[in-house]
C-alpha positions as CSV (number, residue, x, y, z in Angstrom):
1,M,0.0,-0.1,0.0
2,I,2.9,2.2,0.9
3,T,4.6,1.4,-2.3
4,N,1.6,2.4,-4.5
5,N,1.2,5.8,-2.8
6,K,5.0,6.4,-3.4
7,Q,4.5,5.6,-7.2
8,Q,1.5,7.8,-7.4
9,T,3.3,10.7,-5.8
10,I,6.2,10.4,-8.2
11,K,3.8,10.3,-11.2
12,M,2.1,13.4,-9.9
13,K,5.5,15.3,-9.5
14,N,6.5,14.1,-13.0
15,T,3.3,15.3,-14.6
16,I,3.6,18.7,-12.7
17,I,7.2,19.2,-13.9
18,T,6.3,18.3,-17.3
19,S,3.4,20.7,-17.4
20,L,5.7,23.5,-16.1
21,V,8.2,22.9,-18.6
22,F,5.6,23.0,-21.2
23,A,4.1,25.9,-20.1
24,S,7.5,27.8,-19.9
25,L,8.2,26.9,-23.7
26,L,4.7,28.4,-24.6
27,A,5.3,31.5,-22.7
28,L,8.9,31.8,-24.3
29,G,7.5,31.3,-27.6
30,G,4.8,33.8,-27.0
31,C,7.4,36.2,-25.9
32,Q,9.4,35.9,-29.0
33,D,6.3,36.0,-31.3
34,S,5.4,39.3,-29.3
35,K,8.8,40.9,-29.5
36,P,8.2,44.5,-30.1
37,E,9.6,46.0,-33.3
38,R,12.3,48.7,-32.7
39,E,11.2,52.1,-33.8
40,I,13.1,53.8,-36.6
41,V,14.4,57.0,-35.3
42,G,16.2,59.4,-37.8
43,K,17.7,63.0,-37.8
44,T,16.3,66.3,-38.9
45,M,18.6,68.0,-41.3
46,K,19.1,71.3,-43.4
47,E,21.2,72.2,-46.4
48,V,24.4,73.7,-45.2
49,I,26.3,76.5,-46.8
50,S,29.6,78.3,-46.1
51,F,31.1,81.6,-47.1
52,S,34.9,81.9,-47.4
53,P,37.1,84.9,-48.6
54,K,38.8,84.7,-52.0
55,L,41.9,86.5,-50.6
56,S,44.1,86.3,-47.6
57,G,43.4,89.3,-45.1
58,R,43.0,90.2,-41.5
59,I,39.5,90.8,-40.3
60,L,38.7,94.4,-39.9
61,I,34.9,94.1,-39.1
62,I,32.4,91.4,-38.6
63,N,28.9,92.5,-39.2
64,V,26.8,89.6,-38.1
65,E,26.5,87.2,-35.0
66,E,25.9,83.6,-34.6
67,G,22.3,82.8,-34.9
68,Q,21.5,85.7,-37.0
69,S,19.7,85.4,-40.3
70,V,21.2,87.0,-43.3
71,K,20.0,88.0,-46.8
72,I,21.4,88.0,-50.1
73,G,23.9,90.9,-50.6
74,D,24.5,91.5,-46.9
75,T,28.1,92.3,-46.1
76,L,29.2,89.8,-43.6
77,A,32.7,90.9,-42.9
78,I,35.5,93.5,-44.2
79,L,39.1,92.3,-44.7
80,D,42.3,94.5,-44.7
81,V,44.1,93.6,-47.8
82,P,47.1,96.2,-48.1
83,E,48.8,94.2,-51.0
84,V,45.7,95.0,-53.1
85,S,45.8,98.8,-52.4
86,A,49.5,98.9,-53.7
87,K,48.6,96.7,-56.7
88,I,45.8,99.3,-57.5
89,A,48.3,102.3,-57.4
90,Q,50.8,100.5,-59.4
91,A,48.2,99.6,-62.0
92,R,46.8,103.0,-62.1
93,G,50.3,104.5,-62.8
94,A,51.0,102.0,-65.7
95,T,47.7,102.9,-67.3
96,N,48.3,106.7,-67.2
97,A,51.7,106.1,-68.9
98,A,50.2,103.8,-71.6
99,S,47.6,106.3,-72.4
100,A,50.0,109.0,-72.8
101,Q,52.1,106.9,-75.2
102,V,49.0,106.3,-77.2
103,L,48.2,110.0,-77.6
104,L,51.9,110.7,-78.4
105,A,51.7,107.9,-81.3
106,K,48.5,109.3,-82.5
107,N,49.4,113.1,-82.4
108,G,53.0,112.5,-83.9
109,A,55.7,115.4,-83.5
110,T,55.0,118.6,-82.2
111,A,55.8,121.7,-84.1
112,D,58.8,122.5,-81.8
113,Q,60.1,119.1,-82.7
114,L,59.6,119.6,-86.2
115,R,61.6,122.9,-86.1
116,Q,64.5,121.2,-84.3
117,L,64.7,118.6,-86.9
118,K,64.8,121.2,-89.7
119,A,67.4,123.1,-88.1
120,K,69.5,120.0,-87.4
121,Q,69.0,119.2,-91.0
122,K,70.0,122.6,-92.3
123,G,73.3,122.5,-90.0
124,L,74.3,118.9,-91.3
125,Q,73.7,120.0,-94.8
126,E,76.2,122.9,-94.4
127,Q,78.7,120.4,-92.7
128,F,78.2,118.0,-95.7
129,Q,78.8,120.7,-98.4
130,Y,81.8,121.8,-96.6
131,A,83.2,118.1,-96.5
132,Q,82.3,117.7,-100.0
133,K,84.4,120.7,-101.2
134,S,87.3,119.6,-98.9
135,F,87.2,116.2,-100.3
136,G,87.2,117.5,-104.0
137,R,90.2,119.7,-103.2
138,A,92.0,116.8,-101.6
139,K,91.4,114.6,-104.5
140,N,92.8,117.0,-106.9
141,M,95.9,117.5,-104.6
142,Y,96.2,113.8,-104.3
143,R,96.1,113.3,-108.1
144,D,98.9,115.7,-108.5
145,S,101.0,113.9,-105.7
146,L,100.7,117.0,-103.4
147,L,98.9,115.1,-100.7
148,S,99.7,112.0,-98.9
149,P,97.5,108.8,-99.1
150,Q,96.9,109.2,-95.1
151,N,95.6,112.7,-95.5
152,Y,93.4,111.7,-98.6
153,D,91.9,109.0,-96.4
154,E,91.0,111.5,-93.7
155,Y,89.2,114.0,-96.0
156,F,87.3,111.1,-97.4
157,A,86.3,109.8,-94.0
158,K,85.1,113.2,-93.0
159,Y,83.0,113.3,-96.3
160,Q,81.4,109.9,-95.6
161,G,80.6,110.8,-91.9
162,A,78.8,114.1,-93.1
163,K,76.9,112.2,-95.8
164,A,75.6,109.6,-93.3
165,Q,74.5,112.2,-90.8
166,L,72.6,114.1,-93.4
167,D,70.9,111.0,-94.7
168,A,69.8,110.1,-91.1
169,V,68.4,113.4,-90.5
170,N,66.7,113.7,-93.8
171,A,65.0,110.2,-93.1
172,E,63.9,111.2,-89.7
173,L,62.4,114.5,-90.8
174,H,60.7,112.6,-93.8
175,D,59.1,110.1,-91.2
176,V,57.9,112.9,-88.8
177,E,56.3,114.8,-91.8
178,L,54.6,111.5,-92.9
179,G,53.1,110.8,-89.4
180,T,53.5,108.1,-86.9
181,R,53.2,104.5,-88.5
182,F,50.1,102.6,-87.6
183,E,52.3,99.7,-86.1
184,K,53.6,102.1,-83.3
185,I,49.9,103.3,-82.7
186,E,48.7,99.5,-82.6
187,M,51.5,98.8,-80.1
188,A,50.9,101.6,-78.1
189,Q,47.1,100.7,-77.8
190,G,47.9,97.2,-76.8
191,Q,50.1,98.3,-73.9
192,E,47.3,100.6,-73.0
193,N,44.8,97.7,-72.9
194,Q,47.2,95.6,-71.0
195,A,47.6,98.1,-68.3
196,K,43.7,98.7,-68.0
197,G,43.3,94.9,-67.6
198,A,45.7,95.0,-64.8
199,L,44.0,97.9,-63.2
200,Q,40.6,96.2,-63.7
201,E,41.9,93.0,-62.1
202,A,43.3,94.9,-59.1
203,N,40.0,96.6,-58.5
204,V,38.1,93.2,-58.7
205,A,40.4,91.9,-56.0
206,Y,40.1,95.1,-53.9
207,S,36.2,94.3,-54.0
208,E,36.9,90.8,-52.5
209,K,37.7,92.4,-49.2
210,Y,34.1,92.5,-48.6
211,I,32.6,89.0,-47.7
212,I,29.2,89.2,-49.3
213,A,26.3,86.8,-48.7
214,T,25.3,85.2,-52.0
215,N,22.3,83.2,-50.2
216,D,19.9,83.6,-47.6
217,M,21.5,81.9,-44.4
218,E,20.9,81.2,-40.8
219,I,24.6,81.5,-39.4
220,E,25.4,78.7,-37.2
221,T,29.3,79.3,-36.8
222,I,31.7,82.1,-37.1
223,S,35.1,80.5,-37.1
224,L,37.4,83.6,-36.7
225,N,37.3,86.8,-34.5
226,K,38.0,90.5,-35.4
227,G,42.0,90.9,-35.9
228,E,42.6,87.2,-36.9
229,L,44.0,86.4,-40.3
230,A,41.5,84.8,-42.7
231,T,43.1,82.6,-45.4
232,A,41.7,82.3,-48.8
233,G,39.2,79.5,-49.0
234,Y,39.0,79.1,-45.3
235,P,35.0,78.7,-44.3
236,L,34.5,81.9,-42.2
237,F,30.8,81.7,-41.8
238,T,28.8,78.3,-41.7
239,G,25.1,78.0,-41.6
240,Y,21.8,76.8,-43.0
241,I,19.6,77.6,-45.9
242,P,16.3,78.5,-44.6
243,D,13.3,76.4,-45.5
244,T,15.4,73.4,-46.5
245,S,14.5,71.0,-43.7
246,Y,14.5,67.4,-44.5
247,F,14.7,64.0,-42.5
248,R,17.1,61.2,-42.8
249,F,16.3,57.6,-41.8
250,T,18.5,54.4,-41.8
251,I,16.6,51.3,-42.8
252,P,17.8,47.7,-43.0
253,E,17.4,45.6,-46.2
254,S,14.8,43.4,-44.3
255,K,12.5,46.5,-43.9
256,I,13.1,48.7,-46.9
257,A,10.5,46.8,-48.9
258,K,7.9,49.0,-46.8
259,Y,9.2,52.1,-48.3
260,Q,9.0,53.4,-51.8
261,K,10.0,56.6,-53.5
262,G,7.2,59.0,-53.6
263,M,5.4,57.5,-50.7
264,T,4.0,59.7,-48.0
265,V,4.9,59.1,-44.4
266,K,4.2,60.2,-41.0
267,M,7.0,61.5,-38.7
268,L,7.1,62.7,-34.9
269,V,9.8,65.2,-33.7
270,N,10.7,63.5,-30.3
271,Y,11.7,66.5,-28.3
272,N,8.5,68.6,-29.1
273,K,6.0,66.0,-30.2
274,K,5.0,67.6,-33.3
275,E,3.9,65.3,-36.1
276,F,4.7,66.1,-39.7
277,S,4.0,64.4,-43.0
278,G,6.4,64.2,-45.9
279,K,7.2,62.5,-49.0
280,I,10.1,60.1,-49.7
281,V,12.2,61.6,-52.4
282,A,15.3,59.3,-52.4
283,I,16.4,56.0,-51.6
284,K,20.1,55.1,-51.7
285,Q,22.3,52.3,-50.2
286,L,24.8,53.3,-47.7
287,A,28.3,51.7,-47.3
288,K,28.9,50.0,-43.9
289,Y,31.0,53.0,-42.6
290,A,28.6,55.6,-43.8
291,D,26.7,57.9,-41.4
292,I,23.9,56.1,-39.9
293,T,21.2,58.3,-38.7
294,T,18.7,55.9,-37.0
295,A,19.8,55.2,-33.4
296,F,20.7,51.4,-33.0
297,P,19.4,50.2,-36.2
298,D,18.1,46.5,-35.8
299,Y,19.9,44.8,-38.9
300,E,21.9,41.7,-39.4
301,P,25.6,42.0,-40.2
302,E,25.0,40.5,-43.8
303,E,22.1,43.0,-44.5
304,A,22.4,46.1,-46.8
305,I,21.7,49.5,-45.2
306,Y,19.5,52.0,-47.1
307,E,18.9,55.8,-46.3
308,I,15.7,57.3,-47.1
309,K,15.3,61.3,-47.5
310,V,12.1,62.6,-46.6
311,I,11.0,66.2,-47.4
312,P,8.3,67.6,-45.3
313,E,5.1,68.7,-47.0
314,N,5.2,72.1,-45.2
315,R,8.7,73.1,-44.9
316,Q,7.6,76.5,-43.5
317,A,6.1,74.6,-40.5
318,T,9.6,72.9,-40.0
319,K,11.8,75.8,-40.1
320,D,12.3,76.0,-36.3
321,I,13.2,72.4,-35.7
322,L,16.5,71.9,-34.3
323,V,19.2,70.4,-36.6
324,N,20.2,66.8,-35.8
325,S,17.2,66.5,-33.4
326,N,15.8,62.8,-33.3
327,V,12.5,62.2,-35.4
328,T,10.5,59.0,-35.4
329,L,9.2,57.5,-38.4
330,K,5.5,56.2,-37.8
């Protein structure tokens, strides 16, 4: 009798243990089936723009502050570029000199220069006539053996020198009377154009001392202070273009089928609990090392990762949302 009671007790215990194990397995399976799907959380973004000087110079004035909104054409800063001022003065001097050369070439010789050339011609002509007469007498004396060969050569040399000087002044006077050759005028005009081009280049460089906004912008960062040296190409002002808010989400391959380009989706900004709707405008694959915007994306290592870009339907309503704030894709 006692043995039967023990056997019954053992059977009951086994039955209870089996039931508990089965119940645990069912509960475990139920937990796995009801595992909550992780939310897709992305980031709020805006189009970024920066302004850099084209010339290196020391900052004289900064007209804006971080957080300020600026318009196209606003002067953000003024640089001190003394080298450009020196180039402008040099270019102006070269331009004035070249313009005077053009006028001189076009106008030709003055009346005083013409009188000087004629007087020079008259004096050289008298010297030539005297040298010609002297050489004629020397030639007769040499023929009669009354003059040595050396003296004869001296008279001949003086005659040839006087003739060459007269020919030169005659040619110069003839050139002046005909006027300046067009080649000289063209050459002078070319030099003038070159000087004017250098002056224009210097003036353009001088205008670059003003850093002008070429877009509307919300200034986020000013990288330098007044008195510091700004180098050419260094971003001095960085900020966001207004009304360009968009949202980026990182989606694993296993979930990307739910989303298609052109689809309208709902989003919730986490910090202010505002809800927005937008359209998916782009879907692109990301490299493994790319910027993943979704916090703790739930994906397997062998899965491809995709980024979707969502443009809000009303960008004006999203203009005050903080950049890089979390937003949940609903």
